[in-house]
Phi, psi and omega in degrees: 000134179207130175273153178290161178294342176301327177296316180296316178297324178298311180299314182294324177293314180295325179306312182286337178285337180299326182281356181292136175295156178309129177085354179266139180241168176226139181275158178303319182303314181296318180291319178298319177298319180303319183266348183072037179235173181281150176298322182301313180296313181293326178299322179296320178294315182291332174298318178294318179295324179292315179299331179270007179059038175266321173236162172230148182264130178250117182283165174109176182301318179267014184283182182155214180240149172217164177295139180274342179223169175295146181302327180287347180259007178244111183272164174304317182296323178305315182292313181298314181296323179298317184279318187264339183102164188273351188287157177294150179293320179267121178249104182290124180266005180054045180293343179300333180292340183262359182297139183294343181268359180272121180279320184224095182295345181289346178289341180273097182235188176299335179283348179227069184290154176297123183297328177299313179299316181301312183295314182294320179290327174298316179295318179294324176298320177295319177301311180297317179299320178298319179287331176290337182281349180247134182247168175298325178298316178303313179300311182301310182297318183292313184285315183298330179298336180269354181285145173289163178298324178298318179291319178300319179294318179297320178293316178299320177296320178297315179298318178300326186277348181281000000 
């Protein structure tokens, strides 16, 4: 199992947006510069975040992006699901129906789910629940607490300049 690097860019981008004052936005160009990536690539990520109502786009000269919800209301899973999609990681292809020892593949229905699928999806549900228990606010508070005063000042200056 592996998430795309887009998930990491989404988290790091959202992290810096948490510190924005109410009503202040940041443009894709500024965030892309912060990470050293292309605007095009970051725009694709932000399109997904916007569709998931994690960020909202504000048009106009002073426009850009801002969080669409409070940081404490955006879970890790919300971000991952926005970037990667909602489907389960394990996609059961029901190969058991093609096994040479199966006399009647029609017996395998929703009433008789593949036990492998059941176990893996139960584990994935626990994984998702764990990620739902952590919010962007938790991340911000936890990480920012370890920053030096100089780093906090540099971030505040960056926010002021957007």
